[in-house]
C-alpha positions as CSV (number, residue, x, y, z in Angstrom):
1,X,34.4,157.7,226.0
2,X,38.2,157.5,226.3
3,X,38.2,160.2,228.8
4,X,36.1,158.3,231.3
5,X,38.0,155.1,230.7
6,X,41.1,156.7,231.9
7,X,39.5,159.4,234.1
8,X,40.9,162.2,231.9
9,X,39.2,165.4,233.2
10,X,40.8,167.9,230.8
11,X,42.3,168.4,227.4
12,X,44.8,168.0,226.1
13,X,45.6,164.9,228.1
14,X,47.3,161.9,227.1
15,X,47.6,158.2,227.6
16,X,51.0,156.6,226.4
17,X,50.3,153.2,224.7
18,X,53.4,151.2,223.5
19,X,53.8,149.1,220.4
20,X,52.4,146.1,222.2
21,X,49.2,147.9,223.2
22,X,50.3,148.4,226.8
23,X,49.5,151.6,228.7
24,X,52.8,153.1,230.0
25,X,51.5,156.6,231.4
26,X,48.1,158.1,232.1
27,X,46.8,161.6,232.3
28,X,49.2,164.5,232.6
29,X,48.5,167.8,231.0
30,X,50.1,167.6,227.7
31,X,50.8,171.2,226.8
32,X,54.4,171.3,225.4
33,X,54.9,175.0,226.7
34,X,53.4,177.3,229.2
35,X,50.6,179.5,228.0
36,X,49.3,182.8,229.3
37,X,45.8,184.3,229.0
38,X,45.8,187.6,230.9
39,X,46.9,186.7,234.5
40,X,46.0,183.1,234.1
41,X,48.9,180.8,233.3
42,X,48.6,177.1,232.2
43,X,50.7,174.5,230.6
44,X,54.1,173.1,231.3
45,X,57.4,172.9,229.9
46,X,58.5,169.4,231.2
47,X,56.1,167.3,229.2
48,X,57.5,167.4,225.7
49,X,60.9,166.3,226.8
50,X,59.4,163.3,228.6
51,X,57.9,162.2,225.3
52,X,61.2,162.8,223.6
53,X,62.8,160.6,225.9
54,X,60.4,157.9,225.6
55,X,60.7,157.9,222.0
56,X,64.6,157.9,222.2
57,X,65.0,155.3,225.0
58,X,61.8,153.2,224.7
59,X,61.7,150.7,227.4
60,X,64.6,152.3,229.2
61,X,62.9,155.6,229.5
62,X,62.7,156.7,233.1
63,X,59.1,158.1,232.6
64,X,57.4,154.9,231.9
65,X,55.2,153.4,234.6
66,X,54.8,149.8,235.8
67,X,51.6,148.0,235.4
68,X,51.1,148.6,239.1
69,X,51.6,152.4,239.0
70,X,49.0,152.4,236.2
71,X,46.6,150.4,238.2
72,X,47.1,152.8,241.1
73,X,46.3,155.8,239.0
74,X,43.2,154.4,237.6
75,X,41.0,154.0,240.6
76,X,37.5,152.9,240.1
77,X,35.0,156.0,239.8
78,X,32.7,156.7,242.4
79,X,29.0,156.2,241.7
80,X,28.5,160.0,240.9
81,X,31.4,160.0,238.5
82,X,30.2,156.7,236.9
83,X,26.8,158.5,236.4
84,X,28.3,161.6,234.9
85,X,29.0,160.2,231.3
86,X,25.6,158.7,230.7
87,X,24.0,161.7,232.0
88,X,25.9,163.9,229.8
89,X,25.1,161.8,226.8
90,X,21.4,162.0,227.5
91,X,22.0,165.8,227.2
92,X,23.6,165.3,223.8
93,X,20.7,163.2,222.7
94,X,18.1,165.7,223.6
95,X,20.1,168.5,222.0
96,X,20.1,166.4,218.7
97,X,16.3,166.0,219.2
98,X,16.0,169.8,219.4
99,X,15.0,169.9,223.2
100,X,17.6,172.4,224.5
101,X,15.9,172.7,228.0
102,X,16.2,169.1,228.6
103,X,19.7,168.9,227.1
104,X,20.8,171.6,229.4
105,X,19.3,169.9,232.5
106,X,21.3,166.7,231.7
107,X,24.6,168.6,231.1
108,X,24.2,170.5,234.4
109,X,23.6,167.3,236.3
110,X,26.6,165.7,234.6
111,X,28.7,168.7,235.7
112,X,27.4,168.5,239.2
113,X,28.1,164.8,239.3
114,X,31.8,165.2,238.1
115,X,32.8,168.7,238.8
116,X,36.4,168.1,238.5
117,X,35.9,167.2,234.7
118,X,36.5,170.0,232.4
119,X,35.4,167.7,229.6
120,X,31.8,168.0,230.3
121,X,31.9,171.8,230.6
122,X,33.9,172.1,227.4
123,X,31.6,169.8,225.4
124,X,28.5,171.8,226.8
125,X,30.2,175.0,225.8
126,X,31.0,173.7,222.3
127,X,27.0,174.0,221.5
128,X,27.3,177.7,222.4
129,X,30.7,178.7,221.0
130,X,29.9,182.6,221.4
131,X,29.8,181.9,225.2
132,X,32.6,179.3,225.5
133,X,35.5,181.9,226.1
134,X,33.6,183.7,228.8
135,X,32.6,180.2,230.4
136,X,35.9,179.1,230.4
137,X,37.6,182.2,232.0
138,X,34.8,182.2,234.8
139,X,35.4,178.6,235.6
140,X,39.4,179.1,235.6
141,X,39.1,182.2,237.8
142,X,37.3,179.9,240.4
143,X,39.9,177.3,240.5
144,X,41.1,176.2,243.9
145,X,43.6,173.7,242.6
146,X,46.1,173.6,239.8
147,X,44.5,173.6,236.3
148,X,46.6,170.5,235.6
149,X,48.0,168.4,238.6
150,X,51.7,168.3,238.7
151,X,53.3,165.3,237.1
152,X,54.3,163.0,240.0
153,X,58.1,162.8,240.5
154,X,58.9,166.0,238.6
155,X,59.3,169.6,239.6
156,X,56.4,170.7,237.3
157,X,55.5,174.4,236.5
């Protein structure tokens, strides 16, 4: 999965890749505006102008990162985080085979292995869409850190 390759733990997220196939930025929350759901606020207003600047200024954009900065952001996963994706995929396999109990065990294990990844939760919830909203709200209410980490070097929302 692309999300595991770049340690993207939420959606929407982005990886900026230039015309030469070089990665130029990794993983910021990519909402173009701030959104509210009841008392919960998420998103940002600083991201879209960054993209516009990159399109307008190309290599001269102040928002491009060096190869070293990209490497610094892409730290090797811990053993648990590395196990999370294949564990989740086993859950998907068992779901496709009709074994929901086994699928749920693997999905829950993946979520324990990488609790900061909303991706495993969201994908799990997609199999029971009638419960997805309530599950999301419960997890969001329990947050102890920002839904999206601030963009380094910017005064983010």
